[in-house]
Structure formats: structure tokens, C-alpha cells
PAVODO-415326 format. One line per 10 residues: number of its first residue (from 1); their letters; for each residue x, y negated, z of N, C-alpha, C, O. Coordinates in steps of 0.2 Angstrom, whole numbers, m for minus. Layout:
N
NUM) a) X Y Z X Y Z X Y Z X Y Z  ...;
***
This chain:
401
1) mkgknmrnyl) 68 m102 148 61 m104 147 57 m98 145 59 m93 141  50 m97 147 46 m92 145 40 m94 141 38 m100 141  37 m89 137 31 m91 134 31 m96 129 36 m97 125  26 m100 128 26 m105 123 31 m111 124 31 m115 119  34 m111 129 39 m116 130 46 m114 127 51 m118 127  47 m108 125 53 m105 123 55 m108 116 51 m109 112  61 m111 116 63 m114 110 64 m109 104 66 m103 105  62 m110 98 62 m106 92 68 m108 88 69 m113 85  73 m103 87 79 m104 83 78 m100 76 83 m100 72  72 m98 74 71 m94 68 68 m99 63 65 m104 64;
11) tpnftfapiv) 69 m96 57 66 m100 51 59 m101 51 55 m96 54  56 m106 48 49 m107 49 44 m103 45 38 m106 44  46 m98 42 42 m94 38 37 m90 42 33 m86 39  38 m90 48 33 m86 53 29 m91 57 32 m96 59  23 m90 58 19 m94 63 18 m89 69 14 m84 69  22 m90 75 21 m85 80 15 m86 85 13 m92 86  13 m81 88 7 m81 92 10 m85 99 16 m85 100  5 m87 103 7 m91 108 9 m87 115 9 m90 120  11 m81 113 13 m77 119 20 m73 117 21 m73 111  24 m71 121 30 m68 120 30 m61 123 31 m61 129;
21) pdrglgsriw) 29 m56 120 29 m49 122 36 m47 126 41 m49 123  35 m44 131 41 m42 135 43 m35 136 48 m33 135  37 m31 137 38 m24 138 32 m20 136 26 m23 136  32 m14 134 26 m10 132 27 m3 135 32 0 136  21 0 135 20 7 137 14 10 135 8 7 137  14 15 130 8 17 127 5 12 123 8 9 119  m2 11 125 m6 6 121 m6 m1 125 m10 m5 123  m2 m2 130 m2 m8 133 5 m12 133 10 m9 132  4 m18 133 10 m23 132 9 m28 137 3 m31 139  15 m30 140 15 m36 145 19 m41 142 25 m40 139;
31) dvngneyidm) 17 m48 143 21 m53 140 26 m56 146 26 m53 151  30 m61 144 35 m63 149 32 m66 155 36 m67 160  26 m68 155 23 m70 161 19 m65 165 15 m67 170  19 m59 162 16 m53 166 9 m52 164 6 m48 167  6 m55 159 0 m54 157 m1 m48 153 4 m46 149  m6 m44 154 m7 m37 150 m11 m38 144 m16 m42 144  m10 m34 139 m14 m34 133 m14 m26 131 m10 m22 132  m20 m25 128 m21 m19 124 m19 m20 117 m22 m24 114  m14 m15 115 m12 m16 108 m16 m12 103 m15 m6 103  m20 m15 99 m24 m12 94 m21 m14 87 m24 m12 82;
41) aggiavnalg) m15 m17 87 m12 m19 81 m6 m14 79 m5 m13 73  m3 m11 84 2 m6 83 8 m9 79 11 m5 75  10 m15 80 15 m18 76 14 m17 69 19 m16 65  8 m19 67 6 m18 60 7 m11 58 11 m9 53  4 m6 61 4 1 59 11 4 60 12 10 57  15 1 64 22 4 65 22 9 71 25 14 71  20 6 77 20 10 83 15 15 84 10 15 88  16 20 79 11 26 79 11 30 85 5 33 86  16 30 89 15 34 95 15 29 101 17 31 107  13 23 100 13 18 106 20 16 107 24 16 103;
51) hchplliaal) 20 13 113 27 10 115 30 14 120 27 17 125  37 15 119 41 18 123 39 25 125 39 27 131  38 29 120 36 36 121 42 40 124 48 39 121  41 43 129 47 46 132 51 51 127 58 51 128  48 55 123 52 59 118 56 55 113 61 57 111  53 49 111 57 45 107 63 42 110 68 41 107  62 40 116 67 37 120 73 42 121 79 40 121  71 48 123 76 53 124 80 55 117 86 56 118  77 55 112 80 56 105 85 50 104 90 51 101  83 44 105 87 38 104 93 38 108 98 37 106;
61) teqaqklwhv) 92 40 115 97 40 120 102 45 118 108 43 118  100 51 116 105 56 115 109 54 109 115 55 109  106 52 103 110 50 97 114 44 98 120 44 96  112 39 103 116 33 104 123 35 107 127 31 107  123 41 110 129 43 114 134 47 109 139 49 111  131 48 103 135 52 98 138 48 92 144 48 91  133 45 89 135 42 82 130 37 80 124 39 80  132 31 78 127 26 76 127 25 69 122 25 66  133 24 66 133 23 59 140 25 56 145 24 59  139 28 50 146 30 46 146 28 39 150 29 35;
71) sniyttepaq) 140 25 37 139 22 30 137 28 25 137 34 27  135 27 19 132 32 15 138 35 11 136 39 6  144 34 13 149 39 10 149 46 13 151 50 10  145 46 19 144 53 22 137 54 23 133 49 23  135 60 24 128 62 26 129 64 33 134 65 36  123 64 37 124 66 44 118 72 45 113 72 41  119 75 51 114 80 53 107 77 54 102 80 51  106 71 57 100 68 58 96 66 51 90 67 51  100 64 47 97 62 40 95 68 36 89 68 34  99 73 36 97 79 33 91 83 36 87 86 33;
81) alaqrlvens) 91 82 43 85 85 47 79 82 45 73 85 45  79 75 45 73 71 44 70 72 36 65 73 35  75 72 32 74 73 25 71 80 24 66 81 20  73 85 27 71 92 27 63 92 29 59 96 26  62 89 35 55 89 37 50 86 32 45 88 31  52 80 29 48 77 24 47 81 18 42 82 15  52 85 16 52 89 10 47 95 11 43 97 7  48 98 17 45 104 18 37 103 20 34 108 20  36 97 21 29 95 22 25 91 17 20 87 19  28 91 11 25 86 6 27 89 m1 29 95 m2;
91) fadqvffcns) 25 86 m6 26 88 m13 33 87 m15 35 90 m20  37 84 m11 44 81 m13 49 87 m13 49 92 m9  55 85 m17 61 89 m16 67 86 m14 71 88 m11  66 79 m14 72 75 m12 69 68 m9 64 66 m10  74 65 m5 72 59 m1 78 54 m2 84 56 m1  76 48 m2 81 42 m2 79 38 4 73 36 5  84 37 9 83 33 15 85 26 14 90 25 11  81 22 17 83 14 17 80 12 24 80 15 29  79 5 24 77 2 30 70 m1 31 68 m3 36  66 m1 26 60 m4 26 55 m1 20 57 2 16;
101) gaeaneaafk) 49 m3 21 44 m1 16 46 m5 9 45 m2 4  48 m11 10 50 m15 4 55 m12 0 55 m11 m6  60 m9 4 66 m6 1 64 1 m2 67 3 m8  59 4 1 57 11 m2 53 9 m8 54 13 m13  49 4 m9 46 3 m15 51 0 m20 50 2 m26  55 m4 m18 61 m6 m23 64 0 m26 65 0 m32  66 5 m22 69 11 m25 64 14 m29 66 17 m35  58 15 m28 53 18 m32 52 15 m38 52 19 m44  52 9 m39 51 5 m45 57 6 m49 57 6 m55  63 5 m46 69 6 m50 70 13 m53 72 14 m58;
111) larkfardhf) 68 18 m49 69 24 m51 64 26 m57 66 29 m62  58 23 m56 53 24 m62 56 21 m68 55 25 m74  59 15 m68 62 13 m74 68 16 m77 69 17 m83  72 19 m72 78 22 m75 76 29 m77 79 32 m82  71 32 m74 69 39 m77 66 38 m84 68 42 m88  62 33 m85 60 32 m92 65 30 m97 65 33 m102  70 26 m95 76 25 m99 80 31 m100 82 32 m106  81 35 m95 85 42 m96 81 46 m101 84 50 m105  75 47 m101 71 52 m104 68 49 m111 66 53 m115  67 43 m112 64 40 m118 68 35 m122 66 33 m127;
121) gadsgkneiv) 74 33 m119 78 29 m122 78 22 m120 72 19 m118  83 18 m121 83 11 m119 79 7 m123 77 1 m121  78 9 m129 74 5 m134 67 7 m135 63 5 m139  65 11 m131 58 14 m131 53 9 m129 47 9 m131  55 4 m125 50 m1 m122 46 2 m117 41 m1 m114  47 8 m114 44 11 m109 46 9 m102 50 12 m99  44 3 m100 47 0 m94 41 m4 m90 43 m7 m85  35 m3 m92 30 m7 m89 27 m4 m83 26 3 m83  26 m7 m78 23 m5 m72 16 m8 m71 15 m14 m71  11 m3 m70 4 m5 m69 2 m5 m61 3 1 m58;
131) acvngfhgrt) 0 m10 m58 m1 m10 m51 m8 m13 m50 m12 m14 m55  m10 m14 m44 m17 m16 m43 m18 m23 m40 m13 m26 m37  m23 m27 m42 m24 m34 m40 m25 m33 m32 m28 m29 m30  m22 m38 m29 m22 m39 m22 m18 m33 m18 m19 m31 m12  m13 m30 m22 m9 m25 m19 m4 m28 m14 m3 m34 m15  m1 m24 m10 5 m27 m7 10 m21 m6 9 m16 m4  16 m23 m8 22 m18 m9 28 m20 m6 33 m17 m6  28 m26 m3 34 m29 0 36 m36 m2 32 m39 m5  42 m38 1 44 m45 0 50 m47 m4 52 m52 m5  53 m41 m7 58 m43 m12 55 m46 m18 49 m46 m19;
141) lftvsvggqp) 59 m49 m22 57 m52 m28 53 m47 m33 48 m49 m36  56 m41 m33 53 m36 m38 46 m33 m34 41 m33 m38  46 m32 m28 40 m29 m25 35 m34 m24 29 m32 m25  36 m40 m23 31 m45 m22 28 m47 m29 22 m49 m29  32 m46 m34 29 m47 m41 24 m41 m43 19 m42 m46  26 m35 m41 22 m29 m42 15 m30 m38 10 m27 m40  16 m33 m32 10 m34 m27 4 m37 m30 m2 m35 m27  4 m41 m35 m2 m44 m38 m6 m49 m33 m12 m50 m34  m2 m52 m29 m5 m58 m25 m1 m64 m27 5 m65 m24  m3 m69 m31 1 m74 m33 3 m79 m27 9 m82 m27;
151) kysedfaplp) m1 m79 m22 1 m83 m16 8 m81 m13 11 m85 m10  10 m75 m14 16 m72 m11 22 m73 m16 28 m72 m14  20 m74 m23 26 m74 m28 27 m80 m32 32 m81 m34  22 m84 m32 22 m90 m37 27 m95 m35 30 m98 m40  29 m95 m29 35 m100 m27 42 m98 m29 47 m101 m28  42 m92 m32 49 m89 m33 50 m87 m40 54 m83 m42  46 m90 m44 47 m89 m52 53 m92 m54 56 m96 m51  56 m89 m59 53 m84 m64 53 m77 m61 58 m75 m57  48 m73 m62 47 m67 m59 49 m61 m64 49 m62 m70  51 m55 m61 52 m50 m66 46 m48 m70 40 m49 m68;
161) sgishvpfnd) 48 m46 m76 42 m45 m81 41 m38 m82 44 m34 m78  36 m36 m86 34 m29 m87 30 m27 m82 30 m21 m81  26 m31 m79 21 m29 m74 14 m31 m75 13 m37 m77  9 m27 m75 2 m29 m76 m2 m27 m70 0 m22 m66  m8 m29 m69 m12 m28 m63 m19 m26 m66 m22 m30 m70  m22 m21 m63 m29 m20 m64 m33 m20 m57 m30 m20 m52  m40 m22 m58 m44 m22 m52 m44 m15 m48 m44 m10 m51  m43 m16 m41 m43 m9 m37 m49 m6 m38 m55 m9 m38  m49 1 m39 m55 5 m40 m58 4 m46 m64 7 m47  m56 1 m51 m59 0 m58 m56 5 m62 m51 5 m65;
171) vtaiqaavtn) m60 11 m63 m58 16 m67 m57 14 m75 m52 16 m78  m61 11 m77 m61 9 m84 m55 4 m85 m51 5 m90  m53 0 m81 m47 m4 m82 m41 0 m81 m36 m2 m85  m40 4 m77 m34 8 m77 m33 13 m83 m28 14 m85  m39 15 m86 m38 19 m92 m36 15 m97 m32 17 m102  m38 9 m98 m36 4 m103 m29 2 m102 m25 0 m107  m27 1 m96 m20 m2 m95 m14 2 m96 m9 0 m98  m15 9 m95 m9 13 m95 m9 15 m103 m13 18 m106  m3 14 m105 m1 16 m112 6 19 m112 9 21 m107  8 21 m119 14 24 m119 20 20 m117 26 22 m117;
181) rtcavviepv) 19 13 m116 24 9 m114 25 9 m106 29 6 m103  20 12 m103 20 12 m95 25 17 m93 25 23 m95  29 15 m88 33 20 m85 31 22 m78 32 28 m76  26 18 m75 24 20 m68 17 16 m67 16 11 m69  13 20 m63 7 17 m60 8 17 m52 10 22 m50  7 12 m49 8 12 m41 1 10 m38 m2 5 m40  m1 13 m33 m7 12 m30 m6 14 m22 m2 18 m20  m9 9 m18 m10 11 m11 m16 15 m10 m22 13 m12  m16 21 m7 m22 24 m5 m27 20 m2 m33 21 m2  m25 16 3 m29 11 6 m26 4 6 m20 4 8;
191) qgesgvlpat) m29 m1 3 m26 m7 2 m26 m10 9 m31 m13 11  m21 m10 13 m21 m12 20 m21 m20 21 m25 m23 24  m16 m23 18 m15 m30 19 m21 m34 15 m22 m40 17  m24 m31 11 m30 m35 7 m37 m33 9 m41 m34 6  m37 m30 15 m44 m29 18 m46 m22 20 m52 m21 21  m41 m17 21 m42 m11 23 m47 m7 18 m53 m5 21  m46 m7 12 m50 m5 7 m48 2 4 m43 2 0  m51 7 6 m49 14 3 m50 15 m4 m55 12 m7  m46 18 m8 m47 20 m15 m52 25 m15 m53 29 m11  m55 25 m21 m60 30 m22 m56 36 m25 m51 36 m28;
201) kefiqtarrv) m59 42 m24 m56 48 m27 m56 48 m35 m51 50 m38  m61 45 m38 m61 45 m45 m56 40 m48 m53 42 m53  m54 35 m44 m49 30 m46 m42 34 m46 m38 33 m50  m41 37 m40 m35 40 m39 m34 46 m44 m28 47 m47  m39 50 m45 m38 55 m50 m38 53 m57 m35 56 m61  m41 48 m59 m40 45 m65 m33 42 m67 m30 43 m72  m30 39 m62 m23 37 m62 m19 43 m64 m14 42 m68  m20 48 m60 m15 54 m61 m16 57 m69 m12 58 m72  m22 57 m71 m24 59 m78 m21 55 m83 m18 58 m88  m22 48 m82 m19 44 m88 m11 44 m87 m8 43 m92;
211) cdqhqallif) m8 45 m81 m1 45 m81 1 51 m85 6 51 m88  m2 57 m84 0 63 m87 m1 62 m95 4 64 m99  m6 59 m97 m7 58 m104 m2 54 m107 0 55 m113  1 49 m104 6 44 m107 13 45 m104 17 41 m105  14 51 m100 21 52 m98 23 47 m93 29 45 m94  19 44 m89 21 39 m84 21 42 m77 18 48 m76  25 40 m73 25 42 m66 20 39 m61 18 33 m62  17 43 m57 12 40 m52 15 39 m45 18 44 m42  15 33 m43 18 31 m36 13 29 m31 8 25 m33  13 33 m26 9 31 m20 13 27 m15 18 29 m12;
221) devqtgmgrt) 11 21 m14 13 17 m8 10 19 m2 4 17 0  13 23 2 11 25 9 14 22 15 15 26 20  17 16 14 21 13 19 16 12 25 18 13 31  10 10 24 5 9 29 1 15 31 m1 16 37  m1 19 26 m6 25 27 m2 31 28 m5 36 30  4 31 27 8 38 29 9 39 36 8 35 40  12 45 37 14 47 44 8 47 49 8 45 54  3 51 46 m3 52 51 m8 47 52 m13 48 55  m7 41 49 m12 35 50 m19 37 48 m24 35 52  m20 40 43 m27 42 41 m30 49 43 m35 50 40;
231) gslfahtqye) m26 52 47 m28 59 49 m25 65 45 m26 70 47  m21 63 40 m17 68 37 m10 65 37 m9 59 37  m5 69 36 2 67 36 3 61 31 6 56 32  1 62 25 0 57 19 m7 56 17 m10 62 16  m9 50 16 m16 49 14 m18 52 7 m24 55 6  m13 53 3 m15 55 m4 m17 62 m4 m20 64 m9  m15 66 1 m17 73 1 m25 74 1 m27 79 m1  m28 69 4 m35 69 5 m39 68 m2 m45 69 m3  m35 66 m7 m38 64 m14 m36 70 m19 m38 70 m25  m33 75 m16 m31 81 m20 m28 79 m27 m29 82 m32;
241) vvpdivssak) m23 75 m26 m18 73 m31 m11 73 m29 m9 72 m24  m7 76 m34 0 76 m32 4 70 m36 3 70 m42  7 66 m32 11 61 m35 18 63 m38 20 68 m37  21 58 m41 28 59 m43 33 56 m38 39 58 m37  31 50 m35 35 47 m30 30 44 m24 25 42 m26  33 44 m18 29 41 m12 34 37 m8 39 39 m7  32 31 m6 36 27 m2 33 28 5 27 28 6  37 28 10 35 28 17 40 24 21 46 22 19  37 21 27 41 17 31 37 16 38 34 21 40  37 10 41 32 9 46 33 14 52 37 15 56;
251) algcgipiga) 28 19 52 27 24 57 32 29 57 33 33 61  36 29 51 41 34 50 46 34 56 49 39 58  48 28 58 53 27 64 49 25 70 53 24 75  43 23 70 39 21 76 42 15 79 42 15 86  45 11 76 48 5 78 55 4 77 58 m2 77  59 9 75 66 9 73 65 8 66 62 12 62  69 3 63 68 2 56 71 7 51 77 9 52  66 10 47 68 15 42 63 16 37 57 15 38  65 17 31 61 18 25 63 24 21 69 26 22  58 27 18 60 33 14 56 33 7 51 31 7;
261) mltthqvgqs) 60 35 2 56 36 m4 57 44 m6 62 47 m6  51 47 m7 51 54 m8 49 55 m15 45 52 m18  53 60 m18 51 62 m25 53 69 m27 56 73 m23  52 71 m33 53 77 m36 60 78 m38 64 73 m39  63 84 m39 69 85 m41 70 83 m48 75 79 m50  65 84 m53 65 81 m59 66 74 m60 71 71 m63  62 70 m56 63 63 m56 69 60 m52 72 56 m55  70 63 m47 76 61 m43 83 61 m46 87 58 m44  83 66 m51 90 66 m54 92 60 m58 98 59 m60  87 55 m59 89 49 m62 93 44 m58 96 40 m60;
271) ftpgshgstf) 93 46 m51 97 42 m47 104 45 m46 106 48 m42  108 44 m52 114 46 m52 119 43 m47 117 37 m45  125 45 m46 129 42 m41 131 35 m43 133 33 m49  130 31 m38 131 23 m39 125 19 m42 126 13 m42  120 23 m44 114 19 m47 110 15 m42 107 10 m44  110 17 m36 106 14 m31 109 16 m24 113 21 m24  108 12 m19 111 13 m13 108 9 m7 104 4 m9  110 10 m1 108 6 5 113 8 10 114 13 12  116 2 12 122 3 17 119 6 24 123 11 26  114 5 26 111 7 32 106 13 31 104 16 36;
281) ggnplacavg) 105 15 25 100 20 24 102 27 27 108 29 26  98 31 30 100 37 33 103 36 40 107 41 42  103 30 43 106 29 49 105 34 54 99 36 55  110 37 57 109 42 62 104 41 68 100 45 70  104 35 70 100 33 76 92 33 73 88 36 77  91 30 68 84 29 65 82 36 63 76 38 64  86 40 60 84 47 58 83 52 64 78 56 64  87 51 69 85 55 75 79 54 78 75 58 80  77 47 79 71 45 81 65 47 77 60 50 79  66 47 70 62 49 65 60 56 66 54 58 65;
291) caafdlinsa) 65 60 67 64 68 68 59 69 74 54 73 73  60 66 79 56 66 85 49 64 84 44 67 86  48 58 81 42 56 79 38 60 74 32 61 75  42 63 69 39 67 64 35 73 68 30 75 66  39 76 72 37 82 76 30 81 80 26 85 80  30 75 83 24 73 87 18 72 82 13 74 84  20 68 77 14 66 72 11 72 68 5 72 68  16 76 66 14 81 61 12 87 65 14 93 63  8 86 70 5 92 73 m3 92 73 m6 87 72  m6 98 73 m13 99 72 m16 95 77 m22 92 76;
301) qtlhhvvkqg) m14 95 83 m17 91 89 m17 84 88 m22 81 89  m11 81 86 m11 74 84 m16 72 79 m19 67 79  m15 75 73 m19 73 67 m27 74 68 m31 70 66  m29 79 72 m36 80 74 m38 74 79 m43 72 78  m33 72 83 m35 66 88 m36 60 83 m40 56 85  m32 59 78 m33 53 74 m40 53 71 m43 48 71  m42 59 68 m48 59 65 m54 58 70 m58 54 68  m53 61 76 m59 60 81 m59 53 83 m65 50 84  m53 50 85 m53 43 88 m55 38 82 m58 33 84  m53 40 76 m55 35 71 m62 35 70 m65 29 69;
311) eklqtqlari) m66 41 70 m73 41 69 m76 37 75 m81 33 74  m74 38 81 m77 35 87 m76 28 86 m80 24 88  m70 25 84 m69 18 84 m73 15 79 m76 10 80  m74 18 73 m78 15 68 m85 15 70 m89 10 69  m87 20 73 m94 20 76 m96 14 81 m101 11 80  m91 14 85 m92 8 91 m91 1 88 m95 m3 90  m87 0 83 m86 m6 80 m92 m8 76 m94 m14 75  m95 m3 72 m101 m4 69 m107 m6 73 m111 m10 72  m107 m3 79 m112 m4 84 m112 m12 86 m117 m15 87  m105 m14 88 m104 m21 90 m106 m25 84 m109 m31 86;
321) gqefaifaev) m104 m24 78 m106 m28 73 m113 m29 72 m115 m34 70  m117 m24 73 m124 m24 72 m127 m28 78 m132 m32 77  m124 m27 84 m127 m31 90 m126 m38 89 m131 m42 91  m120 m40 87 m119 m48 86 m120 m50 79 m118 m56 78  m122 m46 74 m122 m48 67 m116 m51 65 m116 m57 61  m110 m48 66 m104 m51 65 m100 m48 59 m97 m51 55  m101 m41 58 m98 m37 53 m103 m35 48 m108 m32 49  m101 m37 42 m105 m34 36 m103 m27 35 m108 m23 32  m97 m25 37 m95 m18 35 m89 m16 40 m85 m20 41  m89 m10 42 m83 m7 45 m81 m1 41 m84 4 40;
331) rgmgllvgcv) m74 m1 39 m72 4 34 m65 5 36 m61 2 40  m62 11 33 m55 13 34 m55 20 33 m59 24 31  m49 23 35 m48 30 36 m44 31 42 m39 28 43  m46 36 46 m42 38 52 m42 32 57 m47 29 58  m36 30 59 m35 24 63 m32 18 60 m28 15 63  m34 17 54 m33 11 50 m40 9 48 m43 11 44  m42 4 52 m49 1 52 m50 m6 50 m46 m10 53  m54 m8 46 m56 m15 44 m63 m17 46 m67 m13 44  m64 m22 49 m70 m25 51 m71 m31 46 m68 m36 47  m76 m30 41 m77 m36 37 m82 m41 40 m88 m39 41;
341) laekfhgrag) m80 m47 40 m84 m52 43 m90 m53 39 m90 m53 33  m96 m54 42 m102 m57 39 m101 m63 35 m96 m67 37  m104 m64 30 m103 m70 25 m102 m77 29 m98 m81 27  m106 m78 34 m106 m84 37 m100 m85 41 m99 m91 43  m96 m80 42 m90 m80 46 m84 m80 42 m78 m80 44  m85 m80 35 m79 m79 30 m74 m85 31 m76 m90 32  m68 m82 31 m62 m87 32 m60 m88 39 m55 m92 41  m63 m85 44 m62 m86 51 m59 m80 55 m60 m80 61  m57 m75 51 m54 m69 54 m48 m71 59 m47 m68 64  m44 m76 57 m38 m78 61 m41 m81 67 m37 m80 73;
351) elmqlclqqg) m46 m85 67 m49 m88 73 m51 m82 78 m50 m83 84  m54 m77 75 m57 m72 80 m51 m68 83 m51 m66 88  m45 m67 79 m39 m64 81 m36 m67 87 m34 m64 92  m36 m74 87 m34 m78 92 m38 m78 99 m35 m77 104  m45 m77 98 m49 m77 103 m48 m70 106 m49 m69 113  m47 m65 102 m45 m58 105 m39 m58 109 m39 m55 115  m34 m62 107 m28 m62 111 m29 m65 118 m26 m64 123  m33 m70 118 m35 m74 124 m38 m69 129 m38 m70 135  m42 m64 126 m45 m59 130 m41 m53 132 m43 m48 135  m34 m53 130 m30 m48 131 m30 m42 127 m29 m37 128;
361) lmvliagghv) m32 m44 120 m32 m39 115 m28 m41 109 m29 m46 106  m24 m37 107 m20 m38 101 m23 m34 95 m24 m28 95  m25 m38 90 m28 m35 83 m24 m39 78 m20 m43 79  m26 m37 72 m23 m40 66 m29 m43 61 m35 m42 62  m27 m46 56 m31 m48 51 m29 m45 44 m23 m44 43  m33 m45 39 m31 m43 32 m35 m48 28 m41 m47 26  m32 m53 26 m35 m59 23 m39 m63 28 m39 m62 34  m43 m67 25 m47 m72 29 m54 m69 32 m57 m72 36  m56 m63 29 m62 m60 31 m62 m54 35 m68 m51 36  m57 m51 36 m56 m44 39 m52 m44 45 m46 m46 45;
371) lrmapsllls) m55 m41 50 m51 m40 57 m49 m33 56 m53 m28 55  m42 m32 57 m39 m25 56 m36 m22 62 m34 m26 66  m37 m16 63 m34 m12 68 m30 m6 66 m32 m3 62  m24 m5 69 m20 0 68 m17 3 74 m10 2 75  m20 5 79 m18 7 85 m13 13 85 m12 16 80  m11 15 91 m7 21 92 m11 27 90 m17 27 91  m8 32 87 m12 38 85 m14 42 91 m18 46 90  m11 40 97 m12 44 103 m17 40 107 m18 41 113  m21 35 104 m25 31 108 m30 35 112 m34 39 110  m31 33 118 m35 36 123 m42 33 123 m43 28 121;
381) dedmdealqr) m47 37 126 m53 34 126 m53 28 131 m57 24 130  m50 29 136 m49 23 141 m47 17 138 m50 12 139  m42 17 134 m39 11 131 m44 9 125 m44 3 125  m47 13 122 m51 11 117 m57 8 120 m59 2 117  m60 11 125 m66 7 128 m64 1 131 m68 m4 130  m59 0 134 m57 m7 137 m55 m12 131 m57 m17 132  m52 m9 126 m51 m14 120 m58 m16 117 m58 m22 115  m63 m12 116 m69 m14 114 m73 m19 118 m76 m23 116  m72 m18 125 m75 m23 129 m72 m30 129 m75 m35 129  m65 m30 128 m62 m36 127 m64 m39 120 m64 m45 119;
391) lqsaiqvfvg) m65 m35 115 m67 m37 108 m74 m41 109 m75 m46 106  m78 m37 113 m85 m40 114 m85 m47 117 m88 m52 115  m80 m48 122 m80 m54 125 m77 m59 121 m80 m65 121  m73 m58 116 m70 m62 111 m76 m64 106 m76 m70 104  m79 m59 104 m85 m61 99 m90 m65 102 m93 m69 99  m92 m64 109 m97 m68 112 m95 m76 112 m99 m80 111  m88 m77 113 m86 m84 112 m86 m86 105 m88 m92 103  m84 m82 100 m83 m83 93 m90 m85 90 m91 m90 87  m95 m81 91 m102 m82 88 m105 m88 92 m110 m91 89  m103 m90 98 m106 m95 101 m103 m102 100 m105 m107 102;
401) a) m97 m102 96 m93 m108 95 m96 m112 89 m94 m117 88;
***
């Protein structure tokens, strides 16, 4: 059976859309019934180079004929090659590979606590993590607790302790929250899941300063913002701040599951043999694809394209918002864009997303008030224009409902 008549054998923690994607190419997807869609969701910022990019297919095919998995008892050339690319193009000296953003953040938080224990002692009480209200860092028990959204964590209590939250972009609050008991502060440069809200430079720079004052580590969660999404390889470089740890995933593998935690030599030394691990971390298939993706993304041409297309997309979305009086604000960085619904439409972002799908357009939501887009970093003018036309058609139905 095809489409909505297909039987579901998966657990009910997902509510699936009423279509079943079958194949993709570039920014287009076709479902099992042959219907075409323009993908402005990008697999939630994963498909940074669109679907089935020929260079990624070539890298995957070549590696698939050589070596798939050997466990972390060994290292491999693809893992070292991808780690080298990350180190040579960032603040970092070392990389830990895993399989997802949640695992990358789990590693970051564990490393922060172990680093504090190693350098300040087990009895110092220096184990507290300061995070942001409405943050999102993954779905493990630790990361969902750090995330600061009770709706994702309250059903799984008791939760890990030693975690506090400050309002995002509240400079006074973060100055007050960080103390000598703080081992780390974690911030998303753009809060993606909670409304595509960019951090202010003052907030980021204040976080770095108070971390230095209290000998705490500064962690940037770049799972969604990293790998070119905001127009630079990592978003934090636009804030002129150097972190101690950065987490990456999503676009790192462009659809092949892989995550990475980047850190300095000084901090990374606390991950002593056996202290942490990942059976599939550094998988040769994922790392081979990651190398090919990295080289395409981390080029001046691609990053310039992201900035140009991001500006163009935000301008056109603002025009549509004004024409239909539907968006109170259009915000974001690069090709991570959020359209904040006008107050009278609050709570209806999911409804608009479904209407877009009916018009052949895939988009995302970020909470109940924000329509989110994270398309291919290679988004063409043709696909953008067609996507905007389909969005307008959906909005016409939405505002008339």
C-alpha cells in the first residue's frame, strides 16, 4: 500500500505527515504517488546540499565498497580526514565523533563536568550547567534536562540535577547565574526549535566573559546552525567569540547520521581512555560522506550563496507577510529563517504548515507561532521563487479560513 493507507509499525511518539516521500533530487521531493514538493525544510536543516548530490553519492559509493565499520578499537582514514578538516577550520584541536546532535551535546556536557572534576576536585561542587530557557539540545535524559523546556522533560523525572536556566539574550541574568560552582554555559547561537531567534552579540560576549571570570567552559550548540547554515562554517564566528566546546551534527553528514564534538587540547584531555565512547562514532561511511560535504560547504562560493539567498528569502518573506498581514516579523541568519505569525494567528503555525504541504511545499514550524525554513544551502532562484508562490497560495487559503 502507498501513502496514507500505509500501515505504521513504529511507536506512536511521532505524528507523521499524510504523505510518504519516495525520492529526492536537489530541492525537490516526490512522494510514493508521484506528487512533487519543493523542500524548504531540509530534513530539519540536515540536507544542506539538497537531496542526492552526485558528489556525496560518489563518496558514499566508493567507501561502501571498501569498509563500513570496524568499531572504535581502531581509527580510519575517513575519520581522521574529517576531523582534520574540522580542526583546521575552527578553534578546535580535537574531535569526538558520534551519531547525532544529542550525542554530541551529551559528550559536551559530560566532558565539561569531568574537566571541572579533574581540575578543581570532586568536592569542589563545580558541576553546575547554565543553559537557556526554551533551549533545545537533544532527547537524551541529560540533554533534554539541559534544554529548558519542561514539555520535553517533565514526564521523565527525576531529572539530572545541577542545571539552571536563564532567559535567552538576558545579559543581566547570565551575569548573575554564573558562579564559581558553574562548570559550563551552553548556548545556541540561534534558538532553532524555539522560534529561530538569534542571540545578540552582547549576550554571547557576556557569556564568554563571565565564563572566564569563573573558570567555566563555554559550549556552543551548533547542531542546527553549524556547517554553513548561517553563512559561515559555524555561526559563533560571527559573534567574535572563541568557545571551549562546540557540538555539530545535522548538516555535517547531509543525511548520513553523524555528530561531532569539537574542543581544545586542554579540555579534551579529560576524556581519558574509557571515559566516554560511541560504538558507531567515526563510522567510515559517515565520515567519507562528511568529508565530501565539508569540502562543498566550506567554500567561499557556497557560503556567499547562503548569505545572498538568505537575504533574498527574508526580503521576499517580509513582502509576503506585509501583503497578507500574516507575519509580525521575519528573522534568522543565512538560510535558517523564521516567520513569526501575527498575534491573531498565534498557535496556528502547524495548520499553515499542513496547508503548505497541500500546495506542494515542505516547511517546518518552531513552536506554535513560527513558520521555519531551512532549505538546501544550494537553493536556486528558480526553486525559491516557486516555493514562495506555493507559500502564497497556502497563505491565501489560511487567511481566508
